[in-house]
C-alpha positions, 0 to 999 in steps of 0.5 A: 625287965624286958620290954617291947615298945610300940608307938605310932609315928608322932606318939613320942615313942623315942622320948619315952624309950629314952626315959625308960632307958635312963630310969631303969638303966637298961639299953634300947635295942633297935633292929636298925641300929643292930644291923648297922652295928653288925655291918660296921663290925664286919661280924659274920652276921653283918657280912651276910646282912650287908650282902643282902642289903647291897642287893636291895633285898630285905634282911630275913627274920632269921638274920634279924633274930640272930642279931637279937640273940647276939645283942640280948646276950651282951652284958648290958642286957643282964637286967633287961632291955627295951626292944624297939621296931621288932617284932612286926609280925606274929611269926616274928613274935613267936620266934622272939619268944622261942629265942628268949626262952632258949636264953632263959629270958622272957618278955615282961611288958609290951607297952603300946602308946595310944594316941588318937589319929587326929592328934597324930596327924596334927602333931606331924603335919604341923611340923616345919623345918628350916632348910638352912640351919635345921631348926624345927618348929610347929605351927601350933606348939612351937611357933617361930617369932615370925610366921613361916620364917626361922627365928634363928636365921630368917629362912622360910620354913618348909614342910618335909614330904613325909610330914604332909597330911596324906603321907602321915595318914598312909604311915598311920595306916601302915602302922595300924596294919602291922600292929593290930594283930600283934596287940591282940597276940600280946593281949592274949598273953596277958602282957600288953599295957595300953598307955595314953600317949596324950597329955604332957611328957611327965604324965605319960612317964608317970603312967609308964612308971606305974606299969613297970614299977607295979604292973597293975596300972593302966589299960592292961589287956 
């Protein structure tokens, strides 16, 4: 099965992607990982991508699609894949569907993890990190033994700049702007499944399994 996975920052998308990878034995495909791998391998597409990135420009959709084509044509994708971080726009989605069609493949499921913005802001803005040993905490869900200080090395905890409430709100706004039209697009194709990203990890995994195992559970748009 070929899956596109959506999820805002703080939704647990990374955890759920790994669950899908392990349960269904299909690889997770990230455009960022593909770019880095192509550059490292010094492949023809990688050489072009590196020159573009070195100049400070954004890699074009055409190059990303070439990378996607190379990746999904590999043997470990025979039984499917989880596509993470792509597509981000309607033209990219159109091109992806056309590309997969040429390879006799299609997108089977688009899973969107849905979490209330207030909960996401709380999840992200409550994170704290030890600048010395790197251990992570949360002001509500994973408190240190002594408030504000690392339980391992005693260093005062800090909040990363990208976890400040204002930055989190901006990140969520950007995500919504990017994905709202895509959700509508995939909904019209009948392959969008909205999964609640609230609750325990196990509960969310049960919802995802119900969709992927039967295709008839959850908010199927």
